[in-house]
Phi, psi and omega in degrees: 000141182281145177294337181285354176085359183300313181294323177299319179297315179298316180297320179296317177300316180299318180296320179294313179298318178298317181295320182283346183290341184263129182300320181295321179291323176295323177295319177298318177297319177299320180292323177289327176296319180291322180212100183285156174082037181267152175275170176302317179301317178300315183289335178288330182299127178085357178267138181271054178203166182287163176301320180295322179293318178297317179299320179295318177297319178296323178297321178293320177295321177296316180299326179275002179066024178270343178229133175249153180240155174215131178274132175234096188066238179264359181265137176260113181263140182250134181231139177287141175244103185282352185301311180298325178293319177297319179297321176298316178300315180297315187279322191250340186251307186298327181294335178274341179286324188302311179299323179294317179295322177295316179297319178295321177297316178297318178299317179300314179297319180294315181293329180274358180079019179282168179268153176290149178282000000 
């Protein structure tokens, strides 16, 4: 790993993409988005998989920093962490939106008979 952190950033992005690639993990994130701070038992309800499978998916989400945990007594509460998803959006999605938005703006001006800037 490089001291400048570049490889760490790529590895973090890879972990986030791998974690988001699975439908069950996305469903767990959706459930945490709807109601944050759930226990493993809460998250198992309504899932068509074993408790161990849900725990394994949560571990992958934790490793990708998409889920944070907090202990409350003997209960382990799970919370969604939207920061890595936002970073993916900033780095991989928004940069591709700008040329399209500019082209649409130009098309709108042309169709409305406006002048170019």
